[in-house]
Backbone as CSV, one residue per row, in Angstrom:
resi,resn,N_x,N_y,N_z,CA_x,CA_y,CA_z,C_x,C_y,C_z
1,MET,144.724,-16.309,3.530,144.301,-16.460,2.133,142.781,-16.255,2.024
2,LEU,142.386,-15.522,1.023,140.969,-15.244,0.797,140.228,-16.503,0.354
3,ASP,139.162,-16.824,1.070,138.278,-17.933,0.708,137.011,-17.320,0.104
4,ARG,137.015,-17.110,-1.206,135.899,-16.411,-1.853,134.576,-17.151,-1.687
5,GLU,134.597,-18.450,-1.936,133.359,-19.223,-1.852,132.853,-19.292,-0.406
6,GLY,133.764,-19.488,0.524,133.367,-19.541,1.920,132.808,-18.222,2.405
7,LEU,133.463,-17.118,1.995,132.985,-15.789,2.374,131.618,-15.519,1.768
8,ALA,131.443,-15.863,0.497,130.165,-15.633,-0.182,129.037,-16.401,0.507
9,ALA,129.288,-17.665,0.825,128.254,-18.479,1.458,127.906,-17.952,2.848
10,PHE,128.907,-17.527,3.596,128.655,-17.023,4.947,127.845,-15.731,4.892
11,LEU,128.192,-14.836,3.981,127.453,-13.571,3.866,126.004,-13.819,3.465
12,ARG,125.782,-14.718,2.515,124.412,-15.026,2.103,123.610,-15.582,3.277
13,HIS,124.229,-16.496,4.004,123.533,-17.125,5.134,123.167,-16.083,6.189
14,ARG,124.078,-15.192,6.518,123.812,-14.190,7.548,122.753,-13.192,7.065
15,ARG,122.812,-12.815,5.791,121.814,-11.877,5.259,120.426,-12.487,5.314
16,GLU,120.312,-13.731,4.907,119.002,-14.385,4.868,118.458,-14.675,6.266
17,ALA,119.342,-14.721,7.263,118.898,-14.992,8.632,118.366,-13.752,9.330
18,LEU,118.703,-12.573,8.802,118.266,-11.322,9.421,116.921,-10.882,8.863
19,GLN,116.062,-10.372,9.735,114.791,-9.779,9.333,114.906,-8.254,9.448
20,PRO,114.109,-7.509,8.684,114.206,-6.034,8.727,114.128,-5.475,10.137
21,GLU,113.206,-6.013,10.938,113.051,-5.490,12.301,114.261,-5.780,13.175
22,ASP,115.107,-6.738,12.784,116.319,-7.037,13.545,117.342,-5.913,13.449
23,VAL,117.253,-5.127,12.386,118.249,-4.073,12.156,117.601,-2.691,12.090
24,GLY,116.365,-2.592,12.592,115.711,-1.292,12.659,115.078,-0.819,11.372
25,LEU,114.788,-1.722,10.449,114.156,-1.362,9.181,112.683,-1.752,9.188
26,ALA,111.885,-1.019,8.402,110.468,-1.355,8.260,110.323,-2.538,7.300
27,ARG,109.400,-3.443,7.594,109.235,-4.636,6.759,108.553,-4.307,5.432
28,GLY,107.579,-3.455,5.429,106.846,-3.183,4.204,105.785,-4.227,3.951
29,GLU,104.840,-3.919,3.044,103.686,-4.796,2.824,103.940,-5.904,1.809
30,ARG,104.728,-5.658,0.792,104.893,-6.635,-0.291,106.282,-7.253,-0.296
31,ARG,106.738,-7.603,0.839,108.082,-8.144,0.956,108.071,-9.643,0.651
32,ARG,108.864,-10.063,-0.319,108.940,-11.472,-0.674,110.315,-12.062,-0.369
33,THR,111.305,-11.198,-0.194,112.664,-11.658,0.058,112.750,-12.371,1.394
34,HIS,113.427,-13.519,1.407,113.687,-14.233,2.664,114.884,-13.572,3.325
35,GLY,114.645,-12.889,4.433,115.721,-12.146,5.081,115.826,-10.745,4.514
36,LEU,117.017,-10.165,4.591,117.240,-8.816,4.086,117.565,-8.837,2.592
37,ARG,117.258,-7.736,1.932,117.673,-7.571,0.540,119.140,-7.169,0.497
38,ARG,119.781,-7.459,-0.614,121.199,-7.091,-0.747,121.401,-5.586,-0.634
39,GLU,120.478,-4.812,-1.211,120.640,-3.367,-1.138,120.493,-2.842,0.288
40,GLU,119.684,-3.542,1.096,119.538,-3.153,2.503,120.820,-3.418,3.272
41,VAL,121.417,-4.583,3.033,122.675,-4.900,3.700,123.769,-3.945,3.241
42,ALA,123.816,-3.661,1.958,124.835,-2.743,1.443,124.726,-1.376,2.115
43,ALA,123.496,-0.889,2.299,123.309,0.400,2.967,123.758,0.328,4.422
44,LEU,123.442,-0.766,5.107,123.868,-0.939,6.492,125.388,-0.988,6.607
45,CYS,126.041,-1.510,5.564,127.498,-1.669,5.578,128.225,-0.491,4.935
46,HIS,127.462,0.508,4.471,128.043,1.722,3.876,128.893,1.398,2.643
47,MET,128.320,0.610,1.735,129.001,0.294,0.490,127.958,0.175,-0.615
48,SER,128.408,0.096,-1.851,127.472,0.011,-2.964,126.849,-1.375,-3.015
49,THR,125.625,-1.411,-3.553,124.942,-2.694,-3.703,125.725,-3.613,-4.639
50,ASP,126.301,-3.045,-5.701,127.061,-3.856,-6.654,128.259,-4.504,-5.978
51,TYR,128.970,-3.737,-5.145,130.149,-4.284,-4.465,129.743,-5.437,-3.556
52,TYR,128.690,-5.227,-2.757,128.266,-6.278,-1.839,127.770,-7.508,-2.610
53,ALA,126.987,-7.287,-3.672,126.451,-8.411,-4.450,127.570,-9.251,-5.052
54,ARG,128.630,-8.604,-5.490,129.766,-9.347,-6.065,130.457,-10.199,-5.013
55,LEU,130.510,-9.711,-3.764,131.076,-10.533,-2.693,130.230,-11.782,-2.474
56,GLU,128.904,-11.636,-2.517,128.023,-12.796,-2.326,128.097,-13.758,-3.511
57,ARG,128.473,-13.260,-4.682,128.605,-14.127,-5.857,130.016,-14.677,-6.000
58,ALA,130.892,-14.335,-5.053,132.291,-14.787,-5.073,133.035,-14.273,-6.297
59,THR,132.642,-13.087,-6.787,133.317,-12.503,-7.954,133.907,-11.131,-7.639
60,GLY,133.814,-10.712,-6.407,134.269,-9.376,-6.048,135.760,-9.313,-5.804
61,PRO,136.272,-8.103,-5.546,137.695,-7.930,-5.229,137.996,-8.438,-3.825
62,HIS,139.260,-8.469,-3.486,139.660,-8.855,-2.137,139.281,-7.715,-1.192
63,PRO,138.307,-7.908,-0.312,137.871,-6.804,0.542,138.927,-6.442,1.580
64,SER,139.047,-5.153,1.844,140.010,-4.670,2.829,139.517,-4.969,4.242
65,GLU,140.397,-4.777,5.208,140.005,-4.959,6.607,138.890,-3.993,6.986
66,GLN,138.957,-2.759,6.457,137.918,-1.769,6.757,136.567,-2.206,6.201
67,MET,136.576,-2.780,5.009,135.329,-3.257,4.421,134.753,-4.419,5.227
68,ILE,135.600,-5.339,5.641,135.116,-6.478,6.417,134.591,-6.019,7.772
69,ALA,135.256,-5.068,8.396,134.769,-4.540,9.676,133.402,-3.898,9.499
70,SER,133.204,-3.178,8.394,131.917,-2.542,8.131,130.836,-3.593,7.873
71,ILE,131.189,-4.656,7.151,130.237,-5.738,6.891,129.868,-6.441,8.198
72,ALA,130.850,-6.710,9.039,130.591,-7.388,10.314,129.642,-6.581,11.181
73,GLN,129.793,-5.259,11.172,128.912,-4.421,11.974,127.541,-4.319,11.337
74,GLY,127.508,-4.153,10.006,126.228,-4.027,9.319,125.363,-5.270,9.433
75,LEU,125.981,-6.445,9.465,125.246,-7.705,9.589,125.001,-8.100,11.045
76,HIS,125.359,-7.222,11.975,125.135,-7.468,13.404,125.788,-8.774,13.850
77,LEU,127.036,-8.993,13.446,127.722,-10.227,13.802,128.201,-10.197,15.249
78,THR,128.237,-11.378,15.864,128.863,-11.511,17.173,130.379,-11.426,16.989
79,LEU,131.121,-11.362,18.093,132.579,-11.308,17.986,133.140,-12.571,17.333
80,ASP,132.591,-13.728,17.664,133.053,-14.964,17.031,132.771,-14.951,15.529
81,GLU,131.591,-14.483,15.148,131.251,-14.388,13.723,132.114,-13.349,13.032
82,ARG,132.377,-12.230,13.707,133.265,-11.212,13.135,134.642,-11.794,12.858
83,ASP,135.205,-12.507,13.840,136.532,-13.096,13.652,136.518,-14.087,12.501
84,HIS,135.433,-14.856,12.383,135.325,-15.849,11.309,135.328,-15.181,9.941
85,VAL,134.559,-14.104,9.788,134.486,-13.462,8.480,135.808,-12.765,8.139
86,PHE,136.533,-12.291,9.136,137.870,-11.740,8.872,138.793,-12.827,8.333
87,ARG,138.743,-14.003,8.935,139.619,-15.091,8.482,139.229,-15.560,7.086
88,LEU,137.936,-15.624,6.794,137.503,-15.996,5.451,138.023,-15.002,4.413
89,ALA,138.111,-13.731,4.828,138.595,-12.690,3.913,140.116,-12.610,3.875
90,GLY,140.792,-13.490,4.614,142.248,-13.515,4.574,142.913,-12.497,5.463
91,HIS,142.210,-12.023,6.495,142.772,-11.018,7.399,142.832,-11.555,8.824
92,ARG,143.743,-11.009,9.599,143.805,-11.331,11.019,142.676,-10.586,11.737
93,PRO,141.895,-11.260,12.572,140.808,-10.567,13.289,141.350,-9.475,14.203
94,PRO,140.621,-8.383,14.356,141.055,-7.315,15.265,141.066,-7.803,16.705
95,ALA,141.756,-7.051,17.544,141.822,-7.399,18.963,140.437,-7.293,19.588
96,ARG,140.197,-8.139,20.576,138.964,-8.058,21.344,139.204,-7.201,22.583
97,GLY,138.142,-7.031,23.366,138.285,-6.321,24.629,138.015,-4.839,24.505
98,THR,138.617,-4.064,25.400,138.271,-2.645,25.524,138.738,-1.801,24.350
99,THR,139.684,-2.305,23.532,140.133,-1.536,22.374,139.280,-1.802,21.140
100,SER,138.388,-2.797,21.218,137.546,-3.139,20.075,136.442,-2.101,19.877
101,GLU,136.156,-1.795,18.616,135.064,-0.879,18.295,133.894,-1.609,17.646
102,HIS,133.923,-2.929,17.678,132.815,-3.720,17.142,131.707,-3.778,18.186
103,VAL,130.570,-3.188,17.868,129.462,-3.110,18.818,128.710,-4.427,18.828
104,SER,128.357,-4.915,20.013,127.669,-6.200,20.129,126.278,-6.130,19.506
105,PRO,125.792,-7.247,18.949,124.437,-7.268,18.372,123.366,-6.859,19.379
106,GLY,123.553,-7.224,20.650,122.557,-6.876,21.660,122.382,-5.380,21.815
107,LEU,123.499,-4.645,21.914,123.397,-3.184,22.026,122.818,-2.580,20.752
108,LEU,123.210,-3.132,19.608,122.686,-2.604,18.343,121.179,-2.808,18.231
109,ARG,120.694,-3.969,18.682,119.258,-4.223,18.600,118.477,-3.227,19.456
110,ILE,119.016,-2.894,20.611,118.347,-1.907,21.462,118.386,-0.539,20.797
111,LEU,119.551,-0.150,20.294,119.685,1.165,19.658,118.756,1.289,18.453
112,ASP,118.625,0.214,17.688,117.777,0.249,16.491,116.316,0.527,16.818
113,ARG,115.913,0.314,18.050,114.518,0.517,18.459,114.300,1.872,19.132
114,LEU,115.294,2.733,19.085,115.205,4.014,19.773,115.120,5.175,18.780
115,ASP,114.281,5.028,17.773,114.153,6.072,16.757,113.679,7.403,17.334
116,ASP,112.850,7.356,18.399,112.265,8.582,18.926,112.970,9.070,20.188
117,THR,114.200,8.579,20.429,114.940,8.929,21.634,116.404,9.196,21.287
118,PRO,116.991,10.276,21.818,118.426,10.473,21.603,119.212,9.382,22.329
119,ALA,120.089,8.721,21.623,120.881,7.655,22.225,122.173,7.503,21.436
120,GLU,123.189,6.988,22.107,124.458,6.735,21.439,125.190,5.602,22.145
121,ILE,126.053,4.920,21.393,126.933,3.908,21.942,128.339,4.466,21.919
122,ILE,128.999,4.457,23.070,130.324,5.065,23.171,131.323,4.064,23.757
123,THR,132.610,4.334,23.540,133.677,3.573,24.181,133.913,4.134,25.580
124,GLU,134.805,3.484,26.331,135.097,3.961,27.670,135.810,5.318,27.650
125,LEU,136.350,5.700,26.502,136.996,7.006,26.363,136.023,8.073,25.873
126,GLY,134.749,7.711,25.741,133.762,8.677,25.292,133.786,8.929,23.805
127,GLU,134.155,7.917,23.019,134.155,8.018,21.558,132.843,7.438,21.036
128,THR,132.128,8.206,20.242,130.820,7.766,19.753,130.977,6.787,18.598
129,LEU,130.391,5.586,18.753,130.447,4.550,17.719,129.166,4.476,16.904
130,ARG,128.026,4.690,17.547,126.731,4.632,16.883,125.791,5.626,17.544
131,GLN,124.818,6.134,16.772,123.816,7.053,17.305,122.442,6.705,16.757
132,SER,121.413,7.001,17.534,120.043,6.923,17.032,119.792,8.132,16.144
133,PRO,118.751,8.091,15.285,118.455,9.257,14.434,118.270,10.547,15.227
134,LEU,117.568,10.486,16.363,117.370,11.696,17.151,118.655,12.094,17.865
135,GLY,119.529,11.130,18.119,120.841,11.453,18.660,121.657,12.267,17.674
136,VAL,121.588,11.896,16.384,122.271,12.672,15.345,121.660,14.062,15.240
137,ALA,120.331,14.149,15.330,119.662,15.444,15.258,120.077,16.341,16.416
138,LEU,120.349,15.740,17.550,120.696,16.512,18.752,122.120,17.040,18.707
139,THR,123.081,16.206,18.318,124.490,16.595,18.424,125.239,16.604,17.100
140,GLY,124.572,16.228,15.992,125.290,16.030,14.747,125.864,14.624,14.707
141,ASP,126.435,14.243,13.588,126.994,12.905,13.432,128.355,12.842,14.117
142,ALA,128.350,12.431,15.382,129.583,12.382,16.172,130.490,11.238,15.753
143,THR,129.988,10.292,14.951,130.819,9.162,14.533,131.862,9.578,13.503
144,LYS,131.729,10.759,12.939,132.657,11.209,11.904,133.922,11.837,12.471
145,ARG,133.972,12.035,13.774,135.171,12.615,14.373,136.351,11.654,14.224
146,THR,137.537,12.221,14.137,138.746,11.412,13.970,139.815,11.855,14.966
147,GLY,140.808,11.005,15.159,141.932,11.345,16.009,141.564,11.447,17.477
148,PRO,142.410,12.092,18.272,142.131,12.221,19.716,140.818,12.929,20.003
149,GLY,140.373,13.795,19.073,139.141,14.547,19.263,137.895,13.689,19.272
150,ARG,138.028,12.398,18.998,136.872,11.500,19.131,136.454,11.376,20.592
151,SER,137.386,11.565,21.506,137.116,11.415,22.940,136.550,12.708,23.509
152,ILE,135.401,12.617,24.204,134.786,13.795,24.793,135.695,14.428,25.835
153,GLY,136.463,13.603,26.576,137.371,14.152,27.571,138.459,14.991,26.939
154,TYR,138.962,14.553,25.794,139.987,15.324,25.088,139.393,16.609,24.521
155,ARG,138.211,16.503,23.910,137.588,17.687,23.316,137.270,18.746,24.371
156,TRP,136.903,18.291,25.571,136.521,19.239,26.612,137.643,20.233,26.894
157,PHE,138.873,19.768,26.877,140.001,20.635,27.206,140.626,21.307,25.983
158,THR,140.339,20.829,24.787,141.015,21.361,23.604,140.099,22.120,22.651
159,ASP,138.785,21.967,22.798,137.838,22.619,21.896,136.944,23.565,22.700
160,PRO,137.120,24.876,22.562,136.302,25.825,23.332,134.806,25.641,23.111
161,ALA,134.407,25.163,21.937,132.983,24.975,21.650,132.354,23.938,22.575
162,ALA,133.148,23.008,23.087,132.614,21.973,23.976,132.205,22.548,25.325
163,ARG,132.735,23.721,25.687,132.488,24.289,27.016,131.612,25.542,27.008
164,GLU,131.313,26.082,25.803,130.741,27.417,25.743,129.336,27.537,26.322
165,SER,128.567,26.459,26.392,127.188,26.555,26.884,127.092,26.326,28.392
166,TYR,128.231,26.233,29.082,128.224,25.930,30.510,128.687,27.123,31.329
167,SER,128.179,27.215,32.547,128.609,28.258,33.476,130.009,27.937,34.000
168,ASP,130.627,28.891,34.669,131.968,28.671,35.208,131.977,27.523,36.209
169,ASP,130.960,27.462,37.074,130.897,26.374,38.054,130.759,25.020,37.367
170,GLU,129.923,24.964,36.330,129.746,23.703,35.597,131.031,23.300,34.886
171,ARG,131.732,24.293,34.347,132.993,23.980,33.665,134.009,23.389,34.632
172,ARG,134.115,23.968,35.815,135.064,23.449,36.801,134.713,22.013,37.191
173,GLN,133.424,21.762,37.401,133.003,20.421,37.803,133.245,19.400,36.698
174,LEU,132.931,19.764,35.455,133.118,18.829,34.348,134.598,18.611,34.053
175,SER,135.421,19.613,34.244,136.866,19.427,34.091,137.379,18.406,35.098
176,ARG,136.915,18.504,36.337,137.279,17.519,37.358,136.785,16.119,36.960
177,LEU,135.569,16.066,36.423,134.989,14.790,36.017,135.835,14.100,34.951
178,TYR,136.181,14.827,33.877,136.905,14.202,32.772,138.333,13.847,33.170
179,ALA,138.979,14.675,33.973,140.331,14.350,34.441,140.301,13.128,35.352
180,SER,139.294,13.067,36.219,139.138,11.920,37.105,138.928,10.638,36.308
181,GLY,138.072,10.704,35.296,137.812,9.522,34.483,139.053,9.026,33.768
182,LEU,139.842,9.941,33.216,141.075,9.543,32.545,142.070,8.938,33.537
183,ARG,142.164,9.518,34.738,143.087,8.982,35.741,142.707,7.539,36.108
184,GLU,141.419,7.284,36.271,140.971,5.933,36.603,141.267,4.952,35.468
185,LEU,141.080,5.409,34.218,141.343,4.526,33.082,142.829,4.228,32.922
186,VAL,143.681,5.217,33.161,145.125,4.980,33.067,145.555,3.945,34.101
187,ALA,145.016,4.066,35.319,145.353,3.083,36.354,144.827,1.698,35.997
188,LEU,143.649,1.652,35.343,143.026,0.370,34.989,143.687,-0.277,33.789
189,ARG,144.007,0.512,32.763,144.509,-0.040,31.499,146.025,0.007,31.361
190,GLY,146.688,0.833,32.151,148.146,0.849,32.135,148.754,1.993,31.357
191,PRO,150.085,2.184,31.532,150.775,3.322,30.908,150.891,3.251,29.392
192,ALA,150.632,2.078,28.812,150.684,1.947,27.346,149.307,2.066,26.709
193,SER,148.289,2.411,27.485,146.914,2.456,26.993,146.650,3.729,26.201
194,ARG,145.524,3.735,25.491,145.106,4.928,24.750,144.733,6.051,25.710
195,ALA,144.218,5.698,26.893,143.926,6.720,27.888,145.204,7.449,28.287
196,ALA,146.290,6.697,28.473,147.568,7.314,28.828,148.085,8.203,27.694
197,GLU,147.848,7.801,26.457,148.256,8.629,25.318,147.512,9.958,25.319
198,LEU,146.219,9.922,25.630,145.446,11.167,25.681,145.950,12.078,26.794
199,VAL,146.266,11.490,27.936,146.784,12.292,29.045,148.091,12.975,28.644
200,ALA,148.980,12.245,27.981,150.252,12.820,27.554,150.029,14.015,26.629
201,LEU,149.031,13.915,25.751,148.724,15.038,24.860,148.133,16.215,25.627
202,LEU,147.293,15.924,26.613,146.573,16.968,27.343,147.433,17.690,28.368
203,LEU,148.539,17.116,28.763,149.363,17.750,29.783,149.966,19.068,29.320
204,ASP,149.908,19.362,28.036,150.341,20.665,27.538,149.313,21.758,27.813
205,ASP,148.092,21.350,28.210,147.020,22.306,28.472,147.027,22.693,29.953
206,ASP,147.056,23.995,30.238,147.146,24.469,31.622,145.951,24.028,32.459
207,ASP,144.721,24.143,31.900,143.526,23.769,32.652,143.543,22.284,32.995
208,PHE,143.903,21.456,32.013,143.953,20.027,32.300,145.022,19.714,33.327
209,ARG,146.196,20.304,33.191,147.295,20.003,34.106,146.921,20.357,35.550
210,ARG,146.165,21.440,35.712,145.767,21.860,37.056,144.863,20.817,37.711
211,VAL,143.826,20.357,36.993,142.921,19.376,37.597,143.561,17.995,37.665
212,TRP,144.432,17.681,36.727,145.110,16.390,36.750,146.009,16.274,37.982
213,ASN,146.680,17.357,38.311,147.595,17.335,39.444,146.869,17.279,40.788
214,ALA,145.557,17.426,40.787,144.777,17.285,42.025,144.570,15.815,42.394
215,HIS,144.859,14.898,41.468,144.792,13.448,41.723,143.422,13.006,42.231
216,GLU,142.363,13.585,41.696,141.017,13.199,42.114,140.537,11.973,41.331
217,VAL,139.817,11.104,42.011,139.155,9.976,41.368,137.743,9.872,41.947
218,GLY,136.895,9.125,41.241,135.547,8.891,41.756,134.584,10.037,41.551
219,ILE,134.915,11.012,40.703,133.983,12.107,40.417,132.887,11.564,39.502
220,ARG,131.658,11.707,39.894,130.540,11.170,39.137,129.883,12.250,38.291
221,PRO,129.323,11.880,37.142,128.686,12.866,36.260,127.422,13.434,36.884
222,PRO,127.015,14.634,36.464,125.776,15.224,36.978,124.561,14.421,36.542
223,ASP,123.475,14.564,37.292,122.250,13.827,36.971,121.637,14.296,35.656
224,VAL,121.858,15.552,35.305,121.278,16.131,34.089,122.402,16.685,33.216
225,LYS,122.348,16.369,31.924,123.341,16.849,30.971,122.710,17.890,30.060
226,ARG,123.441,18.961,29.811,122.924,20.047,28.978,123.489,19.943,27.567
227,PHE,122.603,20.076,26.595,122.990,20.095,25.187,122.607,21.448,24.596
228,ALA,123.473,22.001,23.773,123.181,23.260,23.086,122.945,22.966,21.614
229,HIS,121.712,23.208,21.138,121.380,22.939,19.745,121.184,24.262,19.016
230,PRO,121.716,24.401,17.796,121.641,25.691,17.092,120.234,26.128,16.719
231,SER,119.284,25.204,16.648,117.926,25.566,16.229,116.945,25.684,17.390
232,VAL,117.048,24.792,18.372,116.058,24.781,19.458,116.616,25.285,20.779
233,GLY,117.913,25.555,20.833,118.507,26.106,22.045,118.955,25.038,23.033
234,SER,118.999,25.420,24.313,119.503,24.543,25.364,118.471,23.478,25.741
235,ILE,118.939,22.215,25.860,118.083,21.093,26.229,118.736,20.350,27.391
236,ASP,118.008,20.193,28.487,118.504,19.469,29.658,117.920,18.057,29.673
237,LEU,118.794,17.041,29.677,118.352,15.659,29.576,119.020,14.780,30.639
238,SER,118.245,13.852,31.171,118.789,12.834,32.054,119.394,11.727,31.194
239,CYS,120.356,11.008,31.771,121.052,9.964,31.011,120.987,8.642,31.749
240,GLN,120.507,7.603,31.054,120.528,6.247,31.567,121.576,5.460,30.778
241,THR,122.292,4.578,31.461,123.426,3.882,30.861,123.255,2.373,30.933
242,LEU,123.541,1.711,29.802,123.583,0.254,29.745,124.992,-0.141,29.330
243,LEU,125.654,-0.991,30.130,127.054,-1.341,29.914,127.196,-2.720,29.287
244,ASP,128.057,-2.812,28.268,128.507,-4.102,27.745,129.837,-4.407,28.421
245,PRO,129.858,-5.275,29.424,131.079,-5.468,30.210,132.222,-6.105,29.430
246,ASP,131.919,-6.839,28.367,132.967,-7.515,27.611,133.861,-6.535,26.865
247,GLN,133.283,-5.421,26.399,134.054,-4.471,25.611,134.028,-3.054,26.193
248,SER,133.410,-2.894,27.343,133.320,-1.588,28.005,132.633,-0.547,27.134
249,HIS,131.754,-0.995,26.235,130.918,-0.057,25.494,129.713,0.310,26.345
250,ARG,129.245,1.531,26.166,128.087,1.998,26.920,127.021,2.521,25.975
251,LEU,125.785,2.112,26.214,124.642,2.680,25.504,124.063,3.770,26.394
252,LEU,124.110,5.009,25.931,123.582,6.145,26.672,122.246,6.551,26.070
253,VAL,121.233,6.607,26.901,119.885,6.984,26.463,119.491,8.255,27.202
254,TYR,119.131,9.297,26.438,118.841,10.603,27.013,117.329,10.859,27.010
255,THR,116.801,11.243,28.153,115.367,11.497,28.270,115.116,12.831,28.949
256,ALA,113.997,13.463,28.589,113.595,14.740,29.189,112.473,14.506,30.181
257,GLU,112.396,15.349,31.174,111.313,15.268,32.146,109.987,15.544,31.437
258,PRO,108.999,14.656,31.592,107.718,14.852,30.902,107.110,16.213,31.222
259,GLY,106.612,16.880,30.186,105.970,18.175,30.356,106.916,19.347,30.477
260,SER,108.214,19.089,30.430,109.192,20.169,30.586,109.444,20.873,29.261
261,GLU,110.098,22.017,29.344,110.477,22.758,28.134,111.422,21.920,27.277
262,SER,112.313,21.177,27.923,113.244,20.334,27.173,112.508,19.219,26.422
263,ALA,111.437,18.676,27.023,110.647,17.649,26.342,109.997,18.213,25.088
264,ALA,109.499,19.437,25.187,108.891,20.086,24.020,109.933,20.330,22.934
265,LYS,111.139,20.711,23.347,112.205,20.959,22.369,112.624,19.660,21.678
266,LEU,112.624,18.561,22.425,112.945,17.270,21.804,111.914,16.891,20.752
267,GLN,110.640,17.136,21.055,109.583,16.846,20.086,109.762,17.695,18.831
268,LEU,110.123,18.958,19.024,110.369,19.839,17.883,111.571,19.347,17.084
269,LEU,112.597,18.910,17.793,113.805,18.433,17.128,113.523,17.184,16.301
270,ALA,112.628,16.345,16.793,112.259,15.137,16.052,111.605,15.494,14.724
271,VAL,110.879,16.611,14.709,110.228,17.067,13.480,111.241,17.696,12.543
272,ILE,112.128,18.496,13.119,113.143,19.178,12.312,114.073,18.157,11.647
273,GLY,114.416,17.114,12.412,115.308,16.092,11.897,116.759,16.493,12.016
274,ALA,117.642,15.594,11.578,119.071,15.841,11.660,119.474,16.999,10.761
275,GLU,120.270,17.897,11.285,120.774,19.027,10.523,122.286,18.899,10.362
276,SER,122.810,19.639,9.433,124.267,19.629,9.242,124.867,20.556,10.280
277,ILE,125.635,19.952,11.218,126.216,20.703,12.297,127.742,20.574,12.215
278,ALA,128.420,21.670,12.302,129.878,21.653,12.280,130.385,21.028,13.571
279,LEU,131.164,19.945,13.438,131.657,19.246,14.623,133.071,19.695,14.927
C-alpha cells in the first residue's frame, strides 16, 4: 500500500541531506537552499520538476516501480534505503545481488568526480549502467541500449560494427576473451542465469560456437583497449577497474599515456563534447 506521507517525508529528508558536490553538481555562489533543489533532484531522476514536487507534497500519482528505481538512483540511496522507498511506494523491492542494476552511492560518488576522464559503471555481463560525460563523448550513450545487445560480449558476436576497428589477430583474441568470460559466469551463476541465456542465443553464431567449444577459461583482457571515434579516430586507452563485490558492478576508468597521440585526442574530444552516435 502506498504511504504518501511517509514517501514524501523520506524524499524531502534525503534531498535536503544531499549537497551539490555529492552528486557532481556545481554549488554556485548564491545558493540558499539547504541541500539540493527540487529541480536538481528531478533532473537527476529523469523526471519533471512538477512530478517530483508533487511526490514531496504527498499529492502526486502512485509512482511506478520504474519511477521509484530512478528516484532511488538519482538520490544516491543505499540498498537498504532503496528497499525502504520501494515499500513506502507500495512496491516489492527488486532483488539484490548480481542481478541488481542499482549502483552503490560509493561508485556513483567516484564517477561524479570524473568529468575529465572517460569512465563507466558496468554489470558483470558488460552492460553499461552509468557513464562520465567524457565516457559518453567517447562511445555515445551506451545506457540506452536494450535487450541482449546491452552486453558487450553479445554485441561482439552479433554486431559487425563492434569488431570493425580491430585486426584479425585482435578479433580472434577478443572472441576468446568474451567466450571465456561467459563460460566462467555460467559456471558461477548457473544454468538459469542471464549469462546462460546469452550463451543460448549466441550458439546460433558460427564464430561464437567455435570459440565456445574450445572450453577456454581465464582469458584476460588486453592491457590497452582501442576505441574508434567518428571525429577523432582511433584512441588507445588503458583501463583501471574498481569492483563493487556486493553487486559485481565495475567502475572502469580509461586513461591515455601522457604525451601520446591518444592523450591529445582525448583532450580534443573533451572540447568537442558528446556527439550523437548511432549505437
